[in-house]
C-alpha positions as CSV (number, residue, x, y, z in Angstrom):
1,X,23.3,100.0,159.7
2,X,25.6,99.7,156.8
3,X,28.7,97.7,157.5
4,X,31.7,98.9,155.4
5,X,34.9,96.7,154.9
6,X,38.1,98.7,154.2
7,X,40.7,96.4,152.0
8,X,44.4,97.0,151.9
9,X,45.2,99.2,149.0
10,X,48.3,99.4,146.6
11,X,49.9,102.4,148.4
12,X,53.0,102.1,145.8
13,X,53.5,101.3,142.5
14,X,52.8,97.8,142.1
15,X,53.3,96.9,145.9
16,X,51.7,93.2,146.4
17,X,52.0,93.1,150.2
18,X,52.4,95.1,153.5
19,X,52.7,94.5,157.2
20,X,50.2,96.1,159.6
21,X,52.7,98.0,162.0
22,X,50.1,99.5,164.5
23,X,46.5,100.3,164.7
24,X,45.4,104.0,165.7
25,X,42.0,103.0,166.3
26,X,40.1,100.1,168.3
27,X,36.4,98.9,168.2
28,X,34.0,101.2,169.3
29,X,35.9,104.2,168.4
30,X,34.2,106.8,166.0
31,X,36.1,107.6,163.0
32,X,35.7,110.4,160.1
33,X,36.7,110.3,156.6
34,X,40.8,110.8,156.4
35,X,41.1,109.7,160.2
36,X,44.3,107.5,160.4
37,X,43.4,104.3,160.9
38,X,46.6,102.2,160.9
39,X,50.4,102.4,160.1
40,X,51.4,100.0,157.5
41,X,55.0,99.0,156.3
42,X,55.7,98.0,152.6
43,X,58.8,97.1,150.8
44,X,59.6,100.9,150.7
45,X,58.2,102.8,153.8
46,X,56.0,103.3,156.6
47,X,52.6,104.6,155.4
48,X,49.5,106.0,157.4
49,X,46.1,104.6,156.0
50,X,43.3,107.2,156.2
51,X,39.8,106.0,156.7
52,X,37.6,106.5,153.5
53,X,34.5,105.8,155.6
54,X,32.9,107.9,158.5
55,X,31.2,105.8,161.3
56,X,32.1,103.5,164.2
57,X,34.7,100.9,164.0
58,X,33.3,97.3,164.7
59,X,36.2,94.9,164.1
60,X,40.0,95.0,163.5
61,X,40.1,92.1,161.1
62,X,43.9,91.9,160.9
63,X,46.2,92.0,164.1
64,X,49.4,94.0,164.4
65,X,52.5,92.3,162.9
66,X,50.9,90.4,160.3
67,X,51.8,90.7,156.4
68,X,49.1,90.5,154.1
69,X,48.4,90.8,150.5
70,X,46.9,94.0,149.1
71,X,43.0,93.7,148.6
72,X,42.6,91.9,152.2
73,X,39.9,93.3,154.2
74,X,41.6,94.7,157.2
75,X,39.1,96.8,159.3
76,X,35.3,97.1,159.2
77,X,33.3,100.4,159.8
78,X,29.6,100.8,160.3
79,X,27.7,104.1,159.5
80,X,26.4,104.7,162.9
81,X,28.4,107.0,165.1
82,X,29.3,106.0,168.6
83,X,28.1,107.5,171.7
84,X,25.4,109.9,172.5
85,X,26.3,112.9,170.8
86,X,25.3,116.4,172.3
87,X,23.1,118.3,169.7
88,X,24.9,121.5,168.5
89,X,22.7,123.8,170.2
90,X,22.8,122.0,173.6
91,X,26.0,123.1,175.2
92,X,27.4,123.2,178.9
93,X,26.7,126.8,180.5
94,X,29.9,128.9,179.8
95,X,32.2,129.8,182.5
96,X,32.0,133.6,183.8
97,X,34.6,135.4,181.4
98,X,37.8,136.0,183.2
99,X,39.6,139.4,183.0
100,X,42.5,139.3,180.3
101,X,45.9,139.1,181.5
102,X,48.9,140.8,179.9
103,X,50.8,138.1,178.9
104,X,54.2,138.8,177.2
105,X,54.4,137.2,173.7
106,X,56.4,134.1,173.4
107,X,59.5,134.9,171.5
108,X,60.7,132.6,168.8
109,X,63.7,130.4,169.2
110,X,66.9,131.7,167.3
111,X,70.2,130.5,167.0
112,X,72.6,128.4,165.1
113,X,72.1,124.7,165.2
114,X,74.9,122.2,165.5
115,X,77.1,121.1,162.7
116,X,76.0,117.4,161.8
117,X,77.3,116.3,158.8
118,X,75.3,113.1,159.0
119,X,72.2,114.1,160.4
120,X,70.7,117.2,158.6
121,X,66.7,117.9,159.6
122,X,64.2,119.6,161.3
123,X,60.7,118.1,161.9
124,X,57.2,119.3,162.0
125,X,56.3,116.4,164.1
126,X,56.7,116.2,167.6
127,X,56.7,120.2,167.7
128,X,57.3,122.0,171.1
129,X,54.4,122.1,173.1
130,X,52.8,118.6,172.5
131,X,52.8,116.4,175.5
132,X,55.2,113.3,175.4
133,X,53.9,110.0,174.9
134,X,53.0,108.1,178.3
135,X,52.9,111.4,180.2
136,X,55.1,114.4,181.0
137,X,58.6,113.8,182.5
138,X,59.4,114.8,186.0
139,X,60.3,118.5,186.0
140,X,59.0,119.0,182.6
141,X,55.8,121.0,183.6
142,X,55.1,124.2,185.7
143,X,55.6,124.2,189.4
144,X,52.5,124.2,191.6
145,X,52.9,127.8,192.7
146,X,53.7,129.2,189.3
147,X,50.3,130.7,188.5
148,X,51.5,133.3,185.9
149,X,54.4,134.1,184.0
150,X,56.8,136.7,184.6
151,X,56.1,139.3,181.7
152,X,59.3,140.0,179.4
153,X,61.6,143.3,180.3
154,X,62.2,145.1,177.2
155,X,64.7,148.0,177.4
156,X,65.6,150.4,174.8
157,X,69.4,151.4,174.9
158,X,70.3,154.4,172.8
159,X,73.9,155.1,171.5
160,X,75.1,152.4,174.3
161,X,79.0,151.6,174.5
162,X,79.7,148.1,173.9
163,X,80.3,147.4,177.6
164,X,76.9,148.7,178.4
165,X,74.9,146.7,175.4
166,X,72.0,145.0,176.4
167,X,70.2,142.2,174.8
168,X,66.6,143.1,173.6
169,X,63.9,140.6,173.6
170,X,66.3,137.8,174.0
171,X,65.1,134.2,173.1
172,X,64.1,131.8,175.8
173,X,67.4,129.9,175.7
174,X,69.6,129.4,178.7
175,X,72.8,131.6,178.4
176,X,75.9,129.6,177.8
177,X,79.5,130.4,178.7
178,X,82.2,130.1,176.4
179,X,84.4,126.9,176.4
180,X,86.9,125.3,174.1
181,X,85.3,122.4,172.0
182,X,87.0,120.1,174.3
183,X,85.4,121.6,177.3
184,X,81.8,121.7,175.7
185,X,81.8,118.1,174.6
186,X,84.4,116.4,176.5
187,X,86.1,115.1,173.4
188,X,88.7,116.5,171.2
189,X,88.1,119.6,169.0
190,X,88.6,117.7,166.0
191,X,85.6,115.6,166.9
192,X,83.4,118.5,168.0
193,X,83.4,119.9,164.3
194,X,82.3,116.7,163.0
195,X,79.6,115.9,165.7
196,X,76.3,117.7,166.6
197,X,78.3,120.5,168.5
198,X,78.3,124.0,167.1
199,X,81.7,125.9,166.9
200,X,80.6,129.3,166.8
201,X,82.3,132.3,167.8
202,X,80.6,134.2,170.4
203,X,81.3,138.0,170.4
204,X,78.9,139.1,173.1
205,X,80.0,142.5,175.0
206,X,80.9,142.1,178.7
207,X,82.2,144.5,181.2
208,X,86.1,143.6,180.1
209,X,85.3,144.1,176.6
210,X,84.5,141.4,173.8
211,X,84.6,137.6,174.4
212,X,85.6,135.5,171.6
213,X,85.4,132.0,172.0
214,X,83.5,128.7,171.2
215,X,80.3,128.2,172.4
216,X,77.4,125.2,172.2
217,X,74.4,126.8,170.5
218,X,72.0,123.6,170.8
219,X,68.5,125.1,171.4
220,X,66.3,124.2,174.1
221,X,63.9,125.7,176.5
222,X,65.0,126.0,180.3
223,X,62.6,123.1,181.4
224,X,63.9,120.8,178.8
225,X,67.5,121.8,179.8
226,X,66.7,120.7,183.4
227,X,65.3,117.3,182.3
228,X,68.2,116.7,180.4
229,X,70.5,117.6,183.4
230,X,68.3,115.4,185.9
231,X,68.6,112.4,183.3
232,X,72.1,113.0,182.5
233,X,71.6,113.5,178.9
234,X,73.8,115.6,176.6
235,X,71.6,117.5,174.2
236,X,74.1,117.7,171.7
237,X,73.6,113.7,171.5
238,X,69.7,114.2,170.9
239,X,68.1,114.7,167.5
240,X,66.0,117.8,167.5
241,X,62.5,117.8,166.1
242,X,61.1,121.0,167.3
243,X,59.9,123.4,164.5
244,X,62.9,125.6,164.8
245,X,65.3,122.9,165.3
246,X,65.2,123.0,169.1
247,X,65.4,120.0,171.4
248,X,61.8,119.3,172.7
249,X,60.5,117.1,175.7
250,X,59.4,114.4,173.1
251,X,63.1,114.2,172.0
252,X,64.3,113.7,175.3
253,X,61.6,110.9,175.8
254,X,62.5,109.1,172.6
255,X,66.1,109.3,173.3
256,X,65.7,108.1,177.0
257,X,63.6,105.3,175.8
258,X,66.2,104.3,173.1
259,X,69.1,104.5,175.8
260,X,67.3,102.5,178.2
261,X,66.2,99.7,175.5
262,X,69.8,99.6,174.6
263,X,71.3,99.1,178.1
264,X,68.5,96.5,178.8
265,X,69.7,94.6,175.6
266,X,73.4,94.6,176.5
267,X,72.8,93.5,180.1
268,X,70.7,90.5,179.0
269,X,72.2,90.1,175.1
270,X,74.3,86.9,175.8
271,X,71.8,85.0,177.7
272,X,72.6,82.2,180.2
273,X,76.1,80.8,179.8
274,X,74.7,77.1,180.8
275,X,72.2,76.8,177.8
276,X,73.0,75.2,174.5
277,X,74.3,77.2,171.9
278,X,71.5,76.3,169.5
279,X,69.1,77.6,172.0
280,X,70.6,81.0,172.0
281,X,70.2,82.1,168.4
282,X,67.5,84.5,167.8
283,X,65.6,84.2,164.4
284,X,64.5,87.8,162.9
285,X,62.1,87.5,160.0
286,X,63.5,89.4,156.8
287,X,60.5,91.5,155.5
288,X,59.5,95.1,154.6
289,X,62.1,97.6,154.0
290,X,65.0,95.2,155.1
291,X,63.7,92.6,152.5
292,X,63.4,95.2,149.8
293,X,67.0,96.5,150.5
294,X,68.7,93.2,150.7
295,X,67.3,92.1,147.1
296,X,68.0,95.6,145.5
297,X,71.5,95.5,146.9
298,X,72.2,92.1,145.6
299,X,70.7,92.7,142.3
300,X,73.2,95.9,142.1
301,X,76.2,94.1,143.3
302,X,75.9,91.4,140.7
303,X,74.3,93.2,137.9
304,X,76.3,96.4,137.8
305,X,80.3,95.9,137.6
306,X,81.5,98.3,140.4
307,X,84.5,100.3,140.3
308,X,85.8,102.6,143.3
309,X,88.1,105.5,143.6
310,X,89.0,107.5,146.7
311,X,90.2,111.1,147.2
312,X,91.6,112.9,150.3
313,X,90.1,116.5,150.6
314,X,91.3,119.7,152.4
315,X,87.9,120.8,153.6
316,X,89.2,123.5,155.7
317,X,87.5,126.1,153.8
318,X,84.6,124.1,153.6
319,X,84.4,124.3,157.5
320,X,85.0,128.0,157.4
321,X,82.3,128.3,155.1
322,X,79.7,126.3,157.1
323,X,80.7,128.6,159.9
324,X,79.8,131.7,158.0
325,X,76.5,130.3,156.7
326,X,75.3,129.7,160.5
327,X,76.2,133.1,161.3
328,X,74.2,134.5,158.7
329,X,70.8,135.9,159.1
330,X,69.4,134.1,156.2
331,X,70.1,130.5,157.5
332,X,68.9,131.5,160.8
333,X,67.1,128.5,162.6
334,X,68.4,126.0,159.8
335,X,70.7,123.4,160.4
336,X,73.6,123.7,158.3
337,X,76.5,121.0,157.9
338,X,79.2,120.3,155.3
339,X,76.7,117.6,153.8
340,X,75.0,120.6,152.4
341,X,78.1,121.8,150.5
342,X,78.9,118.3,149.4
343,X,75.4,117.9,147.9
344,X,76.0,121.2,146.1
345,X,79.4,120.0,144.8
346,X,77.9,116.6,143.6
347,X,75.1,118.6,141.4
348,X,78.0,121.0,140.1
349,X,80.1,118.2,139.6
350,X,77.4,116.1,137.6
351,X,76.6,119.2,135.3
352,X,80.4,118.9,134.2
353,X,80.1,115.2,133.8
354,X,76.7,114.2,132.8
355,X,77.2,110.5,132.4
356,X,77.3,110.1,135.8
357,X,73.7,111.3,136.3
358,X,72.3,108.2,134.3
359,X,70.8,105.0,134.2
360,X,71.9,101.4,132.3
361,X,68.6,100.3,130.7
362,X,68.4,97.0,128.8
363,X,65.8,96.1,126.4
364,X,62.8,93.9,127.7
365,X,62.6,91.9,124.5
366,X,65.4,89.7,125.3
367,X,67.6,90.9,122.4
368,X,70.4,92.1,124.9
369,X,69.9,95.8,123.5
370,X,70.8,98.2,125.9
371,X,71.0,102.1,126.1
372,X,72.3,104.9,128.5
373,X,69.8,107.4,129.6
374,X,71.3,110.7,130.8
375,X,68.9,112.4,133.2
376,X,69.0,116.3,132.7
377,X,67.6,116.8,136.0
378,X,69.1,115.7,139.3
379,X,66.8,113.9,142.0
380,X,69.6,113.7,144.7
381,X,69.3,110.5,147.0
382,X,70.7,110.5,150.6
383,X,71.1,107.4,152.2
384,X,69.6,107.3,155.6
385,X,69.7,104.6,158.0
386,X,66.4,104.2,160.0
387,X,65.5,101.6,162.6
388,X,63.7,99.6,159.8
389,X,66.6,99.6,157.5
390,X,68.2,101.7,154.9
391,X,66.0,104.1,153.1
392,X,67.2,106.5,150.0
393,X,64.8,109.1,149.8
394,X,65.5,111.9,147.1
395,X,65.3,115.4,146.7
396,X,63.5,116.2,143.3
397,X,65.2,118.5,140.9
398,X,67.9,119.4,143.5
399,X,69.8,121.3,140.6
400,X,67.1,124.1,140.9
401,X,67.2,124.6,144.5
402,X,69.4,127.7,146.2
403,X,71.7,126.7,148.8
404,X,69.2,127.8,151.4
405,X,66.4,125.4,149.9
406,X,68.6,122.6,149.6
407,X,69.4,122.8,153.4
408,X,65.8,122.8,154.1
409,X,65.1,120.2,151.9
410,X,68.1,118.1,153.4
411,X,66.6,118.8,157.1
412,X,63.1,117.7,156.2
413,X,64.3,114.7,154.1
414,X,66.5,113.3,157.3
415,X,63.7,114.2,159.7
416,X,60.9,112.5,157.9
417,X,63.2,109.4,157.3
418,X,64.1,109.1,160.9
419,X,60.4,109.2,161.9
420,X,59.6,106.4,159.4
421,X,57.2,108.7,157.4
422,X,58.9,108.5,154.1
423,X,56.5,108.0,151.4
424,X,57.4,105.6,148.3
425,X,57.3,108.4,146.0
426,X,60.0,110.1,147.8
427,X,62.2,107.2,147.2
428,X,61.6,106.8,143.5
429,X,63.2,108.3,140.4
430,X,66.6,109.0,142.2
431,X,69.6,109.7,139.7
432,X,72.7,109.9,142.0
433,X,73.1,109.1,145.5
434,X,75.2,110.4,148.7
435,X,75.6,108.1,151.5
436,X,77.1,110.0,154.6
437,X,79.0,107.4,156.8
438,X,81.3,109.9,158.6
439,X,78.5,110.2,161.4
440,X,80.1,107.4,163.1
441,X,83.5,108.5,162.5
442,X,84.3,106.4,159.4
443,X,87.0,107.6,157.1
444,X,85.7,106.1,153.8
445,X,84.3,103.1,152.3
446,X,83.1,101.3,149.1
447,X,79.2,101.9,148.8
448,X,77.0,99.9,146.4
449,X,75.2,101.7,143.8
450,X,71.5,102.3,144.4
451,X,69.5,100.3,141.6
452,X,68.8,102.2,138.8
453,X,71.7,104.8,139.1
454,X,75.2,104.5,138.0
455,X,77.1,106.4,140.8
456,X,77.1,106.9,144.5
457,X,79.5,109.2,146.7
458,X,80.6,108.2,150.3
459,X,81.3,111.3,152.4
460,X,83.8,110.1,155.4
461,X,84.1,112.2,158.9
462,X,86.0,115.2,158.8
463,X,88.8,115.5,161.3
464,X,92.1,117.5,161.8
465,X,95.0,116.1,160.4
466,X,98.6,116.9,159.6
467,X,98.7,118.3,156.2
468,X,101.5,119.6,153.8
469,X,100.6,123.1,152.5
470,X,103.1,125.5,150.9
471,X,105.8,123.1,152.1
472,X,105.0,123.2,155.6
473,X,103.2,120.5,157.7
474,X,100.2,122.3,159.6
475,X,96.7,120.8,160.9
476,X,93.8,120.9,158.3
477,X,90.5,119.6,158.3
478,X,90.5,116.5,156.1
479,X,88.0,114.1,154.8
480,X,87.9,111.4,152.4
481,X,85.5,110.8,149.6
482,X,84.6,107.4,148.0
483,X,82.9,106.8,145.0
484,X,81.5,103.6,143.3
485,X,80.4,103.8,139.5
486,X,79.0,101.2,137.0
487,X,81.8,100.8,134.8
488,X,79.5,100.0,131.9
489,X,78.5,103.7,131.9
490,X,81.4,105.4,133.6
491,X,84.9,104.6,132.9
492,X,88.1,105.3,134.9
493,X,88.6,108.6,133.2
494,X,85.3,110.1,133.9
495,X,85.0,108.9,137.3
496,X,88.3,110.5,138.1
497,X,87.1,114.0,136.7
498,X,83.8,113.6,138.5
499,X,85.4,112.9,141.9
500,X,88.3,115.6,141.1
501,X,85.5,118.2,140.5
502,X,83.5,117.4,143.8
503,X,86.7,117.5,145.9
504,X,87.5,120.9,144.2
505,X,84.4,122.5,145.9
506,X,85.0,120.9,149.0
507,X,88.4,122.8,148.9
508,X,87.3,125.9,147.4
509,X,83.4,126.6,148.0
510,X,83.9,130.0,146.4
511,X,83.8,128.0,143.0
512,X,79.9,127.4,143.3
513,X,79.9,131.2,142.5
514,X,80.9,130.9,139.1
């Protein structure tokens, strides 16, 4: 028997330490090559470590929550395989073949997902059909008497009048009655367009003609909707991670756990009033992503002379454009939001003002010499708040992506970041960053430039405000853009022209067609 020890590798570029977050195996488990052994947190992200050996786990050498140096042995694996494997030619007798039953094919979930300017993402992790951690929720499984599924009924309608039109092979989503935005969400219409609700015109034929109204288009299967109703969860508040953007049982489990944790913390946060104040102080170690972010922000704030400017933008046509994209078959099943248009606007404006897509590089010989490196490519960073701190993954060569490809990239980036699965390589080489602070209803702010870059754009919330148009005061969808720039590279004139170009696209997205 040979005992192999696995040393902590450098999973990034020059990283020196990492924390063992969680073990995925235990002593006695059999592992194959590339099986995930554990999750570690580096200064950049959460990373899964695959096994370089096949055999049986003999000992976990580092407990969870401990930070260790690269090169430290973390696990030992023997080359013996645990258990008494059954030979390949010895199998249990097969059960008698059962007659096949005709089962209607499961139809894909289609529909437009809600507008979420701050939260774009689809997820391949946690796709529908996998069991939630800790066991299924009550009501999530089939009923005891539900032996077989009722086949779908497909009807052919020939030259039917609109009043007699039928939906053929409708997706497995409960019908939703038309409501006003305030009725759907319990919030004003202005808030509806900015949050995870979809403002989509419904033109379904009815006996009385055609209904035109605003409907909630959050995708979820009927069992999931029932669980949400039982738990009192608004599906629009849940981050959807299904393969087609639908809310899954796992999403509800995660959301409920987070909500319970927040309530538990809120109830006991202040502690006992009789305790001295010095005994009611909680110390939280600064490590991993939080430590790296803190150092980077301090270095950026004191190394780059920041200058910030702001501009109010009438984004009404952007909202209309987003609405049309959601209704387009080309974007079916893809989450679309105003952030997509802003990303395209930033790429377009940077091509017209190249010095905002650059770096200030000082000589390493101590001579004080420096140069400005203008990047003729766009690795567009999107600031993402995660439970472990701020991450800024970037979309490589974003300038080469079509609008649909950029939407998919934004979705994948956000979902991966929220799941803590962003890899170090995805956060390296950024050239310009967007921070979408409107998710929490914030109008604007003064962001700190991501180290190695010279510009960052803050996207504020979009809401209806009185606006003067052609001499009349009318309600329009207004947002405020804030931009911070490294004044060593970007002077006042250049920063103003860049922000004006970004604003121009949000005011008239048709300029992207030029």
